[in-house]
Each structure stands twice: as C-alpha cells, then as structure tokens.
C-alpha positions in Angstrom: 6.2 -18.3 -1.9 2.3 -17.8 -2.7 3.4 -17.5 -6.7 5.5 -19.9 -6.7 4.2 -22.6 -4.6 2.3 -24.3 -7.6 6.0 -24.4 -9.5 8.3 -25.7 -6.5 7.2 -27.9 -3.4 6.2 -25.8 -0.7 8.6 -28.0 1.7 11.6 -26.9 -0.4 10.8 -23.4 -0.4 10.3 -23.4 3.3 13.9 -24.7 3.7 15.5 -22.6 1.4 14.1 -19.4 2.8 13.9 -20.8 6.1 10.3 -20.3 7.2 8.2 -22.5 8.8 5.6 -24.2 7.2 3.2 -23.2 9.6 4.7 -19.8 9.8 3.7 -19.8 5.9 0.2 -20.3 6.0 -0.2 -18.4 9.4 0.9 -15.7 7.0 -1.1 -16.7 3.9 -4.5 -16.6 6.0 -3.5 -13.2 7.9 -5.8 -10.2 7.6 -4.3 -6.9 6.2 -2.6 -4.7 9.0 -4.6 -1.6 10.3 -2.0 0.2 8.5 -2.0 -1.4 5.0 -5.8 -0.9 5.2 -5.6 2.8 6.1 -3.0 3.0 3.3 -5.5 1.5 0.8 -8.1 4.2 2.0 -5.7 6.8 1.7 -4.6 5.5 -1.8 -8.4 6.0 -2.8 -8.4 9.4 -1.4 -5.3 10.8 -2.8 -6.6 9.6 -6.3 -10.0 11.6 -6.2 -7.8 14.6 -4.5 -5.8 14.3 -7.2 -8.5 14.4 -10.2 -10.6 17.1 -8.0 -7.7 19.5 -8.3 -7.1 19.0 -12.0 -3.9 17.1 -11.1 -1.9 20.2 -10.5 -1.2 20.0 -6.6 1.9 18.7 -5.3 2.3 16.5 -2.1 1.9 19.6 0.5 -1.4 21.0 -1.4 -2.8 17.5 -1.4 -2.0 16.9 1.9 -4.2 20.2 2.9 -7.0 18.6 0.9 -7.1 15.5 2.4 -7.0 17.2 5.9 -9.9 19.0 4.7 -11.8 15.5 3.9 -10.8 14.2 7.3 -7.5 12.1 6.5 -4.6 12.8 8.3 -1.4 11.9 7.1 2.2 13.5 6.9 4.0 14.5 3.6 6.2 12.0 3.5 3.7 9.0 3.6 1.3 10.7 1.0 4.2 11.3 -1.3 5.0 7.4 -1.0 1.5 6.5 -1.8 1.7 8.9 -4.9 4.7 7.2 -5.9 3.4 4.1 -5.6 0.2 5.1 -7.6 2.6 6.6 -10.0 0.6 10.1 -9.8 2.6 13.0 -10.8 1.3 16.9 -10.8 1.4 18.7 -13.8 
C-alpha cells in the first residue's frame, strides 16, 4: 500500500485489502521488530564472515565463524539470510 498510495486513493485500497485506515497508519509508523533488527545485524555479520573466509564457507561453517564473533543463530536462519543476500560459496 505504501508503494501504491500515490497512484490510488488510500480509502479504496483499504477497502479492497480489508484493512482499516487507522491500522495502516499504525503499521506505517511502527518501528522494526526486534527480530528484524537482529536479522539486519546478522546479515552484516554474514557478509563480513563470507568475505573473511574468501567466499568458501557454507552455512554450517559460517555458523561456527559467527559464533566466534558472538552471534548465536541457527543453521536454517543463516541459510535463509544468505539466500536473501544471494550469497553462495565457491
């Protein structure tokens, strides 16, 4: 809705998407969740570890490297974030 609000009236979009206008404005001004903030920090750490290991480590070995740096994260979470970042090992 945020992307399309300049093209279409907000009231019509709210009606079509079955969202209240007040709910939209609450969402618009909401801070990012703690989990999404942690994910952003973890993405930066993953990029750094990937570069530091010369792009050769997979998810499990990156997990070990991140643990050394103080980042506790599961294998699947790291794999998902690596996929979002389009990071693959050589």
